[in-house]
Residue, then its C-alpha position, 0 to 999 in steps of 0.5 A: m805170901d804163905k810164909g812169914p812170922n806169925k806175929i808182929p814182934p814188940l816194937n822198939s826192940i831188936h829181932h832175929l829173922p829165922k832163916d827157915l822162913f827164907d825160900l831161896q827160889s822165891a827170893l831169886f825169882r823176885r829179883l831175877n825176873r826184873l833183871p836181865k837173864s841168861d838162858n845158860p843153866e850154868v848161870d842158874r846153878l851158880m846163882t842158886e848155889c850162891a843164894a844158899q851160900a849167902l843165906n848160910l853166911a847171913e845173920p838176918r836181924y832187924s829193929m822196928a819202931k812205930g811212929i806217928i805223923t805229928d805234922k804234915t805240910a806240902g812235900h814234908v811229914t814229921l814223925n814223933h815231933s822230932v824227925t821231918l822227911e821230905s817226900p811229896l809222894f809219901s805226904t800225899l798218902v798220910e794224914k796228920n795223926d796217922p801211925c807209921i811203921l819203920y824197920l831196919l833190917t840187915l843181913g850182917k857184916v860176915l856176908s858183906e865182908t865175904i863179898r868184898q873179899m871175893g871181889q878181889d879174889d874172884p870178881g865173877m863169883a863176887y857178882f853172883l854172891d852180891t846179887a843173891a844177897s841182894a835178893l835175900t835182903e829184898y825177900a827179908a823185907a817182903l817177909i816183914q811187910a807180909s807179917l805187918m799186913d796180916e796183923l793190920s788186915p783184921q783192923r781194916l788197915i793197910l800199909t802204904p807202899r814202902f819208902s826207903p832213902g834213895n828210892c821213890d822220892l825219899p832222898m838219901t839224906a833221910q837215912s840218918s833221920i830214919l835211923s835215929l828212931l831205930e837204934p841201928d847200933k844194936i844190930g851192927v849198922t852204921l852210916t857213912d858220911t855219904c848216907l850209905m849203911m854198913p854192912e851193905k846188905s841193909l835196908s831201912i823202910i818206912h810205911g804209913i798205916i792208913p784205913e782201907a776206906r781212905a786208901a780206896t780214895l787215893p789217886k792212882p797209880l801209886g809207887c814207881a808210876a807216881c814217883t817224881q824220880q823216874s827219869v833218874c832212878t837206876f833201881r826203876q830202870i832195872r825193874h821197869p824197862 
């Protein structure tokens, strides 16, 4: 990726993600090339307009924290002696004493509230705005990940594939554990009783940080192809029909 923050910001703090880093067409392509597409130019026009509207309404912010894998058992890892995550796949990628990076990003409540209100007034347009907002959320995560990779590369370190609660084999119930390390209240994110984040266009992510040399020895494939939730993951079925 040719655009991204110049440097990883200080950890355990709150940051704004500048809107001028967002390439709307790249964001839409990342999203729409994995979804059913229409050949109708009007659909493309509406999606482009909604992406611009979503970015205008968005307030991109994120918090970031660094952790250490302090314990590892079959299918589980413990971070900072305090938070245990259940993920057989993640546990195969990291070792005890490996660092990890966690971040929580949100596009803010104004965008989510606009989508919700539009859903009552004009459900069709709400669909386009919601899809565009999801594309921007994914693109924001990609910007942060690219910046991290640039910082780690000179140290011969790489990131593991990203894990988010509800994706891959990390259960939704891990959301509260991850957020406990990220001060979500400082960027306006709360968690419902069903482990959904509000505002809706929010995303929490964890990566392991591992040596390049070890990464080359890990079993392949990684990511979706190695996940134990392939048969029930709607996200995967959309992206990998």
